[in-house]
N, C-alpha and C positions, 0 to 999 in steps of 0.2 A: 193521483189523489187516493185511489183505492188502496194501493200498496202502502202509502204513507199512513193510512189508518190502522195498518196491521204490521207492527214492527217485526213479527216473527217470520214474515215473508221476505226472503232475500232477493229473489228475482221473479219476474212474471212476464207472461206473454199472452196477449188476447188473440185467440184463434177464431176467425169468422168462417163458418161453413154453411152449407145448405143441405137440408134433408127434407124430402117430400115437398119441395118448392117453398120451404120456410127457412129463412135465415136464422142462424143460431150463433150465439157468442159463448165461448168457453174460456174462462180465465185460468190458465195453467200457472201454478205458483210453486216455486221451490221453497220449502220450509224444512227446518231441522227435524229429523225423525224423533219420535217419542212424544210429540204433542198430541192433542186431541184433534186429529185430522178431520173427522166429520163436523165437529163444531167449528173449526176454522173455515172449512169449505162453506158452511152455511152462513157464517159471518161475512165472508168475502162476497158471496152471492147477494146478500142483503146490502152491502156497501155498493156493489155494482148497480143495483136497482136505485139506490139513493142518489149516487153520483151521476149516473148516466141516464136515469129515467127509462131504462130498458131492462127487460128480463134477461138473465144470463145465468150460467152455472159456473162453478169453480171446481177445479180439480187440483189436489195437492200432489206434487211429484217430488221425487227424491232430489236432493241437491246435486247439481251438475248434470241433470238430464235435459234441461232446455238448451237448445242450440245457442251458441255464442256468436251469432252473426249480426248482432246489433238491432234486429227487429224486435219491436215491442207489440206490433200488431201484424198478424199474419192472416191474410185473406186467402183462403184455399178453395173458395167457391169456384165451380166450373159453370160456364155459361154456354156450353155447346150441346 
C-alpha cells in the first residue's frame, strides 16, 4: 500500500533491525535519480505512519541496489 501511494518508487524492502534494544523499521526504496529524494523520503515515512500506525523511516537508494531475492521484509534483528 505504501509503495502504491508513490508511483516514483519502483521497488522497496522493509528492513527491521534493533538498536539499543529498540526495534526500528527502515523502508529502503529504489527511485529514479534526479527527484527530490529528501521530500520523497519524508512522504514515504508519513505514508508508513498512516498505513502501518508505526513510526519508521525511509531511505531512497539507487535503482538496482536492492537484492533481487524476493524478500519485501527483511528482519535482521539478532536475539543473542
